[in-house]
C-alpha positions in Angstrom: 89.1 182.4 159.3 90.3 181.8 162.9 93.3 183.5 164.5 95.7 180.6 163.6 94.7 180.8 160.0 95.0 184.6 159.9 98.5 184.3 161.4 99.4 181.6 158.8 98.1 183.8 156.0 100.1 186.8 157.2 103.3 184.8 157.4 102.8 183.3 154.0 101.7 186.7 152.5 104.6 188.6 153.8 107.2 186.2 152.4 105.3 185.9 149.1 104.4 189.5 148.5 107.7 191.0 149.6 110.1 188.6 147.9 111.6 189.6 144.6 109.5 188.6 141.6 108.2 190.1 138.4 105.8 192.6 140.0 108.3 193.9 142.6 111.2 194.2 140.1 108.9 196.0 137.6 107.8 198.5 140.4 111.4 199.1 141.4 112.4 199.7 137.8 109.5 202.0 137.1 110.1 204.0 140.3 113.7 204.3 139.4 113.0 205.4 135.9 109.8 207.5 136.2 109.5 208.4 139.9 107.1 207.3 142.6 104.1 209.4 141.5 104.1 208.1 137.9 104.4 204.5 139.1 101.3 204.7 141.3 98.9 203.5 138.6 101.2 200.5 137.9 101.2 199.7 141.6 97.4 200.0 141.8 97.0 197.6 138.9 99.0 195.0 140.9 97.3 195.8 144.2 93.8 195.1 142.7 94.7 192.8 139.8 96.3 190.1 141.9 93.5 189.7 144.4 91.0 189.5 141.5 93.2 186.7 140.1 93.1 185.0 143.5 89.3 185.3 143.6 88.9 183.8 140.1 91.4 181.0 140.9 89.3 180.3 144.0 86.2 180.0 141.9 87.8 177.1 140.1 90.2 178.3 137.4 93.1 176.8 139.4 91.8 173.4 138.6 92.4 174.1 134.9 96.1 174.3 135.6 96.1 171.0 137.4 94.3 169.3 134.5 96.4 171.0 131.8 99.9 171.7 133.1 101.0 172.7 129.6 99.2 176.0 130.0 101.5 176.8 133.0 104.6 175.9 131.0 103.6 178.1 128.0 102.8 181.0 130.4 106.2 180.7 132.1 108.0 180.9 128.8 106.0 183.9 127.6 106.7 185.7 130.9 110.4 184.7 130.6 110.6 186.1 127.1 108.9 189.3 128.2 111.3 189.7 131.1 114.4 189.0 128.9 113.2 191.7 126.5 112.7 194.1 129.4 116.2 193.3 130.7 117.6 194.1 127.2 115.9 197.5 127.2 117.2 198.2 130.7 120.8 198.1 129.5 120.5 201.6 128.0 118.5 203.1 130.9 119.7 206.4 132.3 118.2 208.1 135.4 115.7 210.8 134.4 116.3 210.0 130.7 113.0 208.5 129.7 112.2 209.4 126.1 108.8 210.9 125.1 107.5 207.5 123.9 108.4 205.7 127.2 105.9 205.6 130.0 105.2 203.6 133.1 102.7 200.7 133.0 99.0 201.7 133.2 96.6 200.4 135.8 94.9 197.9 133.4 98.2 196.8 131.9 99.6 195.9 135.3 96.3 194.2 136.3 96.4 192.1 133.0 100.1 191.3 133.5 99.1 189.2 136.6 97.6 186.6 134.2 101.0 185.8 132.6 103.1 186.3 135.8 104.3 182.9 136.9 104.9 184.0 140.5 101.4 185.4 140.7 99.9 182.1 139.5 102.0 180.2 142.0 100.9 182.5 144.8 97.2 182.5 143.8 97.0 178.7 143.5 98.9 178.1 146.7 96.9 180.7 148.7 93.6 179.2 147.6 94.8 175.6 148.3 96.0 176.6 151.8 93.4 179.0 153.0 90.1 178.2 151.1 88.5 175.0 152.4 86.1 173.0 150.3 82.4 172.8 151.1 80.5 175.1 153.4 82.1 178.5 154.1 84.2 178.4 150.9 83.0 181.7 149.6 83.4 183.5 152.9 87.0 182.2 153.2 87.7 183.2 149.5 86.3 186.7 150.2 88.5 187.0 153.3 91.6 185.8 151.4 90.9 188.3 148.6 90.5 191.1 151.1 93.7 190.0 152.9 95.6 190.2 149.6 94.2 193.7 148.9 95.4 194.7 152.4 98.9 193.4 152.1 99.6 194.5 148.5 100.1 198.3 149.2 102.8 197.6 151.7 104.8 195.4 149.4 104.3 197.8 146.4 105.4 200.8 148.4 108.4 199.1 149.8 109.7 198.1 146.3 108.9 201.6 144.8 110.8 203.2 147.7 113.6 200.7 147.1 113.8 201.9 143.5 114.2 205.5 144.7 116.8 204.4 147.2 118.8 202.7 144.5 118.8 205.9 142.4 120.0 208.0 145.4 122.8 205.5 146.1 123.9 205.5 142.5 123.8 209.3 142.3 125.8 209.6 145.5 128.5 207.2 144.3 128.6 208.5 140.7 127.6 205.1 139.4 124.4 206.2 137.6 125.5 204.4 134.5 125.2 201.1 136.4 121.5 201.4 136.9 120.6 199.6 133.7 123.0 196.8 134.3 121.7 196.3 137.9 118.1 196.2 136.8 118.8 194.0 133.8 120.7 191.6 136.1 117.8 191.4 138.5 115.4 190.7 135.7 117.5 187.9 134.3 117.9 186.5 137.8 114.2 186.5 138.2 113.7 184.6 134.9 116.2 182.0 136.0 114.5 181.6 139.4 111.0 181.1 138.0 112.1 178.7 135.3 113.9 176.3 137.6 
């Protein structure tokens, strides 16, 4: 990758990685509910799961979605259903009130979630199309893209986890802790609307 391509990747990656989407909203929610430390495995699953997805898409899986767009439609609705269910469960959330059966997402669960995350698919296919040329040098460009995604991921994950902690602090300071569930549920529903339109 030349300097112009690296700059283009960084600009695209910052806007894509840091914008609200399923991964970021789930990290914020987990951090708000379970704390930063317990959310780290979830974040690591995203940080390594998404670049793996980019690599696999770069090897040719993305062409499957071009040939069979119905797969993408089904995945979008599965993700939407999952997010609406999560929004429903958020309505009763209380800070520091996680029950014994509740837990943050595990590493492998977060990594597997990438495969039904519509934003992750859109990012992976777009990144490969933009930054991985055909022909000679394809594998080197794909490896560089994958490493670039691994490098940017921790910054985005940390930002959203810290944002979750900031949200808690604000709600506690203003005696509005009971609004946490409604705020998080609203963000989840907004995310569903955005990736379905």
